[in-house]
C-alpha positions in Angstrom: 9.7 4.1 -13.6 9.4 0.6 -12.1 10.0 0.4 -8.4 11.0 -3.0 -6.9 9.8 -3.7 -3.4 8.8 -6.5 -1.1 5.4 -7.9 -2.0 3.9 -7.4 1.5 5.1 -3.8 1.6 3.7 -3.2 -1.9 0.3 -4.7 -0.9 0.2 -2.5 2.3 1.0 0.6 0.3 -1.5 -0.2 -2.4 -4.1 -0.8 0.4 -3.2 2.5 2.2 -3.6 4.5 -1.0 -6.5 2.8 -2.7 -8.2 0.6 0.0 -11.1 3.1 0.4 -12.1 2.3 -3.2 -12.9 -1.3 -2.3 -16.3 -2.2 -0.7 -16.4 -2.5 3.0 -16.5 -6.3 2.8 -13.6 -6.4 0.3 -11.6 -4.1 2.6 -12.2 -6.3 5.6 -11.3 -9.5 3.9 -8.2 -8.2 2.2 -7.0 -6.5 5.4 -7.6 -9.6 7.6 -6.1 -12.0 5.1 -3.2 -10.0 3.7 -2.2 -7.4 6.2 -3.2 -9.2 9.4 -2.0 -12.5 8.0 -5.0 -14.5 9.2 -5.5 -17.8 7.5 -8.1 -18.3 4.7 -10.1 -20.5 7.1 -10.1 -17.9 9.9 -11.3 -15.1 7.5 -13.8 -17.4 5.9 -15.3 -18.3 9.3 -15.4 -14.7 10.4 -17.3 -13.7 7.2 -19.4 -16.8 6.7 -18.0 -17.6 3.3 -15.8 -20.4 1.9 -12.0 -20.5 1.9 -12.3 -20.3 -1.9 -14.4 -17.2 -1.6 -11.8 -15.5 0.6 -9.1 -16.5 -1.9 -11.0 -15.2 -4.8 -11.8 -11.9 -3.0 -8.2 -11.4 -2.0 -7.0 -12.1 -5.6 -9.7 -9.8 -7.1 -8.9 -7.0 -4.6 -5.1 -7.3 -5.3 -5.9 -7.0 -9.0 -8.1 -4.0 -8.4 -5.5 -2.2 -6.2 -2.8 -2.9 -8.8 -5.0 -1.5 -11.6 -5.7 1.7 -9.7 -1.9 2.1 -9.3 -1.3 1.4 -12.9 -3.7 4.2 -13.8 -3.0 6.7 -11.1 0.7 6.0 -10.1 0.2 7.5 -6.6 2.4 4.9 -4.8 5.1 5.3 -7.4 5.0 9.1 -7.0 5.0 8.8 -3.2 8.1 6.6 -3.2 9.9 8.9 -5.7 9.2 12.0 -3.6 10.4 10.2 -0.5 13.6 9.3 -2.3 14.1 12.8 -3.6 13.6 14.3 -0.1 16.1 11.8 1.3 18.6 12.7 -1.4 18.2 16.4 -0.5 18.8 15.7 3.2 22.0 13.7 2.3 23.3 16.2 -0.3 22.7 19.6 1.3 24.9 21.4 3.7 22.2 24.0 4.2 20.4 23.3 7.5 17.3 25.2 6.5 17.0 23.2 3.3 17.6 20.0 5.3 14.8 20.9 7.8 12.4 21.6 4.9 13.2 18.2 3.3 12.6 16.5 6.7 9.3 18.3 6.9 8.3 16.9 3.5 9.2 13.4 4.7 7.1 13.8 7.9 4.1 14.9 5.8 4.4 11.9 3.6 
């Protein structure tokens, strides 16, 4: 199942799920550049590397995160479960079932 989402949101989700699999330096560079929206120059200065080095690291990290998702499908499953729980909340008239579905959403 292919889920279409905003690129920034997708990158954030992939990082949330698989970021710990990156090295500490990769995590820092990816987070600062992509999630904190710092410029390549700012990140390069912070880490003592070139702008090209930052660019290459971000591109490599994005590819790694995407490959983890391609193999494990954790983000896809997460989104699907969120959608199912939302559907249950909308479709059920049973208050107890609704509360359980809301608990599922809170846990996610």
